[in-house]
C-alpha positions, -999 to 999 in steps of 0.1 A, spaced: 541 -117 280 553 -141 306 574 -160 281 590 -129 268 598 -116 303 612 -150 312 637 -148 283 646 -112 294 651 -125 329 674 -153 317 695 -130 296 698 -104 324 709 -131 349 735 -144 325 748 -109 318 750 -102 355 770 -133 362 795 -126 335 800 -90 347 800 -100 384 827 -125 379 849 -105 355 848 -71 370 820 -65 396 814 -30 406 785 -7 396 778 -25 363 772 -57 382 750 -39 407 729 -24 379 725 -58 362 716 -75 394 690 -49 402 675 -52 368 674 -90 371 657 -87 405 632 -62 392 624 -86 364 615 -114 387 591 -91 405 575 -82 372 572 -119 364 555 -124 398 530 -96 390 523 -111 356 518 -146 371 495 -131 397 474 -114 371 471 -147 352 460 -166 383 439 -141 403 421 -170 420 454 -176 438 456 -140 450 457 -148 487 488 -169 480 504 -150 452 504 -115 467 525 -128 496 549 -144 472 552 -112 452 559 -91 483 585 -117 494 601 -113 460 602 -75 465 621 -79 497 644 -104 479 652 -76 454 661 -53 483 683 -80 497 700 -84 464 708 -47 461 721 -44 496 744 -74 493 760 -61 462 763 -26 475 787 -40 500 811 -46 471 806 -11 457 809 7 490 832 -15 510 835 8 540 798 0 547 803 -37 543 787 -47 576 758 -24 573 748 -36 539 753 -72 549 730 -67 578 704 -49 557 705 -76 531 700 -104 556 671 -86 572 655 -80 538 657 -117 529 644 -127 563 614 -105 559 609 -120 525 608 -155 539 582 -144 565 560 -134 536 566 -167 519 555 -184 551 524 -162 553 516 -172 517 518 -209 526 496 -204 557 471 -182 538 466 -207 510 468 -240 528 440 -236 554 442 -272 566 471 -264 589 466 -269 626 487 -256 654 506 -288 661 517 -290 624 531 -255 625 548 -261 658 563 -294 645 576 -276 613 592 -249 635 608 -275 657 622 -295 627 635 -263 612 652 -252 644 669 -286 648 681 -288 612 693 -252 614 711 -257 647 729 -288 634 739 -270 602 750 -238 620 772 -255 646 787 -280 623 796 -252 599 814 -234 627 835 -266 633 844 -265 596 859 -230 597 829 -208 593 833 -174 611 800 -156 614 814 -128 636 788 -101 644 763 -119 623 762 -152 642 728 -147 659 712 -132 628 726 -160 607 711 -186 631 677 -169 632 677 -165 594 686 -202 590 656 -212 611 632 -190 592 645 -203 559 641 -239 570 605 -231 582 596 -222 546 610 -255 535 593 -276 562 559 -259 559 559 -264 521 570 -300 525 543 -307 550 516 -291 528 529 -312 499 528 -344 520 493 -337 535 478 -329 501 496 -355 481 509 -385 500 481 -389 525 453 -389 498 473 -413 477 478 -436 507 441 -434 514 432 -442 478 419 -407 472 427 -383 443 452 -356 451 438 -320 448 449 -297 419 467 -274 444 492 -302 451 513 -290 421 516 -256 437 532 -270 468 555 -294 449 568 -264 429 569 -242 460 589 -269 479 614 -271 450 617 -233 451 623 -232 489 649 -260 487 668 -241 459 667 -210 480 680 -227 511 709 -243 491 718 -210 476 719 -194 511 742 -222 522 766 -215 494 764 -178 501 772 -183 538 805 -200 527 812 -170 504 806 -145 531 818 -163 563 845 -188 553 879 -175 544 890 -184 509 856 -194 496 847 -161 478 856 -177 445 840 -173 410 826 -209 410 808 -203 443 795 -169 432 781 -184 400 766 -214 419 750 -192 445 734 -168 421 723 -196 397 705 -214 425 691 -182 438 677 -169 406 664 -203 397 646 -204 431 629 -170 424 617 -182 390 603 -214 405 585 -193 432 569 -173 405 558 -205 387 541 -216 419 517 -187 417 504 -201 384 496 -235 399 
């Protein structure tokens, strides 16, 4: 079942990209919604196949749901252009909430975290996000009304990256350095880290599409969505690990 739905997912994403680039509009919105619903279905299937990872997987599936909402809102802005700002805001908030659930999933499954590690991950994420945000403004990015939200969203996105990276290092590198075998759950955090990195890069591309004049081009749209839908699929795979 998972294999069949994975093929359906791939075909829907390809169909969406073709329609989105060629004509956009309601057809693109429908195909994007179907693609996003499919990755939620994939998440539910993965969760049913790895019920022992329920405390982790349920947070990932809920995060995927908010990702679907974000997808719909961000494409509605192209269908109903007079509500552009409202849909952009709703989309960003939806994705931000989704990332909070991904963070909750990491913390729920990796119980070895201590307060200083979480604080350090937040600090690193804030520093990286601040550097990225202000350097992008120097390079012509105009966030307008979304500057504060973009900055906060960037921090939350990077927290998912830093927490998954830290979990991967603590479970993998430290045991190896100490001559101990790495636990089976290490694979989950490697896959999760890959998914969060893909997600962060897709968001970076999307910020150029939305906030830098002249960058709303077909190649950027394709790159953004390819990275994004790949990240969602990888997040689903992490549930199985």
